[in-house]
Wavefront OBJ file of the C-alpha trace (Angstrom):
o trace
v -6.373 134.498 174.275
v -9.007 134.915 172.290
v -8.887 134.890 168.608
v -9.784 138.708 168.318
v -6.782 139.513 170.589
v -5.118 138.904 168.251
v -5.339 142.071 166.775
v -5.673 143.970 169.814
v -2.036 145.923 170.155
v -2.624 146.217 173.692
v -3.220 142.601 174.645
v -0.545 142.180 172.645
v 2.042 144.049 173.893
v 0.445 143.232 177.984
v 0.621 139.236 177.248
v 4.312 139.942 175.847
v 5.238 142.215 178.556
v 4.448 139.973 181.611
v 6.368 137.342 179.796
v 9.333 139.764 179.421
v 9.605 141.971 182.190
v 13.206 140.419 183.739
v 15.735 143.066 182.287
v 18.742 139.913 181.533
v 15.771 138.590 179.584
v 14.529 141.426 177.721
v 18.334 142.199 176.910
v 18.521 137.988 175.736
v 15.473 138.493 173.155
v 16.961 142.097 172.055
v 19.715 139.978 170.605
v 18.408 137.020 170.090
v 14.740 137.044 168.930
v 16.133 139.349 165.569
v 19.112 136.711 165.318
v 16.437 133.984 165.342
v 13.979 135.662 162.765
v 16.799 136.507 160.595
v 17.616 132.813 160.155
v 14.522 131.914 159.207
v 14.264 134.384 156.458
v 18.025 132.602 155.877
v 15.765 129.038 155.395
v 12.982 130.800 153.671
v 15.196 132.256 151.127
v 16.414 128.796 149.856
v 12.737 128.394 147.811
v 14.775 130.596 145.423
v 12.371 133.297 142.961
v 9.135 132.330 143.589
v 8.290 134.109 140.091
v 10.174 136.096 137.536
v 10.562 139.824 137.938
v 12.026 142.365 135.839
v 12.295 145.146 138.595
v 15.403 145.583 139.831
v 14.827 146.192 143.680
v 11.967 143.244 143.573
v 14.261 141.169 142.295
v 16.809 141.298 145.085
v 14.559 140.216 147.314
v 13.861 137.194 144.851
v 11.181 137.432 145.398
v 11.085 134.675 147.770
v 9.318 132.947 150.641
v 11.473 135.351 152.966
v 10.500 138.388 151.137
v 6.915 137.217 151.587
v 7.256 135.998 155.030
v 8.468 139.698 155.919
v 5.820 141.442 153.942
v 3.163 139.268 156.343
v 4.606 140.614 159.301
v 4.299 144.226 158.008
v 1.082 143.658 157.047
v -0.120 142.210 160.193
v 1.896 145.201 162.174
v -0.097 147.107 159.774
v -3.067 146.266 161.641
v -2.291 146.511 165.031
v -0.455 149.736 164.710
v 0.160 151.518 160.928
v 3.237 153.729 162.502
v 4.658 151.277 164.247
v 4.566 148.922 160.935
v 6.037 151.788 158.914
v 9.055 151.936 161.105
v 9.499 148.765 161.622
v 9.278 148.079 157.247
v 12.964 149.064 156.887
v 14.321 146.906 159.294
v 12.168 143.953 158.036
v 12.922 144.588 154.166
v 16.418 144.607 155.296
v 16.478 141.524 157.420
v 14.923 139.728 154.470
v 17.332 141.592 151.611
v 20.788 140.242 153.429
v 19.024 136.980 154.291
v 18.703 136.565 150.898
v 22.238 138.248 149.963
v 23.723 135.948 152.687
v 22.305 132.645 151.339
v 23.588 133.197 148.078
v 26.923 134.854 148.812
v 28.270 132.462 151.767
v 29.247 129.075 151.461
v 27.550 126.680 154.181
v 25.083 129.698 155.137
v 22.318 127.064 155.678
v 24.909 125.422 158.008
v 25.998 128.615 159.519
v 22.268 129.442 159.975
v 21.146 126.547 161.699
v 24.083 126.898 164.113
v 23.136 130.270 164.563
v 19.090 129.757 164.813
v 19.848 126.797 167.733
v 22.530 129.044 169.593
v 19.530 131.971 169.576
v 17.318 129.914 171.230
v 19.332 128.026 173.858
v 19.465 131.673 174.837
v 15.808 132.300 174.384
v 15.544 129.290 177.031
v 17.990 130.305 179.407
v 16.697 133.508 179.626
v 13.146 132.645 180.341
v 14.462 129.687 182.464
v 16.574 131.464 184.666
v 16.060 135.325 184.324
v 12.363 135.191 184.068
v 11.426 132.102 185.452
v 8.403 131.540 183.367
v 7.883 129.541 180.627
v 8.844 131.233 177.026
v 5.434 132.655 174.570
v 6.601 131.312 171.570
v 4.401 134.133 169.387
v 6.318 137.080 170.501
v 5.436 140.978 169.331
v 8.032 143.019 167.881
v 5.884 146.401 168.837
v 6.997 145.980 172.084
v 10.653 146.822 171.262
v 9.368 150.110 170.053
v 8.462 151.072 173.866
v 12.052 151.080 174.830
v 12.795 154.128 171.725
v 10.067 155.658 173.698
v 7.323 155.452 171.606
v 3.313 155.302 172.410
v 4.462 156.459 176.143
v 0.806 156.524 177.011
v -0.223 153.126 175.677
v 3.401 152.312 177.503
v 2.326 153.178 180.624
v -1.537 151.511 180.305
v 0.222 148.149 178.923
v 3.015 148.758 182.141
v 0.033 148.560 184.536
v -2.108 145.620 182.859
v 1.537 143.917 183.077
v 1.876 144.023 186.424
v -1.309 143.220 187.433
v -0.827 140.097 185.104
v 2.878 139.236 187.025
v 0.990 139.210 190.589
v -1.175 137.141 189.196
v 0.968 135.023 188.067
v 2.905 135.369 191.285
v 0.242 134.635 193.394
v -0.730 131.304 191.467
v 2.863 130.278 191.958
v 2.645 131.290 195.973
v -0.391 129.085 196.208
v 1.019 125.930 194.347
v 4.052 125.867 196.932
v 1.816 126.564 199.533
v -0.291 123.669 198.614
v 2.603 121.886 197.955
v 4.197 122.203 201.339
v 0.836 121.858 203.519
v -1.387 119.945 201.431
v -4.792 121.189 200.653
v -6.912 122.816 203.365
l 1 2 3 4 5 6 7 8 9 10 11 12 13 14 15 16 17 18 19 20 21 22 23 24 25 26 27 28 29 30 31 32 33 34 35 36 37 38 39 40 41 42 43 44 45 46 47 48 49 50 51 52 53 54 55 56 57 58 59 60 61 62 63 64 65 66 67 68 69 70 71 72 73 74 75 76 77 78 79 80 81 82 83 84 85 86 87 88 89 90 91 92 93 94 95 96 97 98 99 100 101 102 103 104 105 106 107 108 109 110 111 112 113 114 115 116 117 118 119 120 121 122 123 124 125 126 127 128 129 130 131 132 133 134 135 136 137 138 139 140 141 142 143 144 145 146 147 148 149 150 151 152 153 154 155 156 157 158 159 160 161 162 163 164 165 166 167 168 169 170 171 172 173 174 175 176 177 178 179 180 181 182 183 184 185 186
């Protein structure tokens, strides 16, 4: 993927969709991607406040590395699609807040988070290996999840067409490799 494609919403969604097309794998992702992200926010909340603030709202977030991680994601999503970023904002900020609160108020919070984090990754890899039968793309795009809610149907249709092309190419290459293995190169 070209560097400029990282800011191309359609390209991001096609790459994501081509690697997340199996319903079982999608269901696994709907549960475990947020768990992975949330546990990562618990880990980054360990920085504690990076500076002091008098604002009561901001102080609830530290503001720690968890908070700034979420802000970075929101800036990226705002570049990709401002409406999607505004929809995701309360969820991502809520995840940062709850991760910080969990760390501050739960004994053995990091231990609990690491167990959940590892378990979630295991399910991710199982979903890709057993259901999708493709290796995972580790940099997933959360905007894809909004299509599930009916967001931007025209773009969704265009993306699905490109996804089908990508999957067909993947299957053709895989079949060609299997044919070469069975019959040798012709």
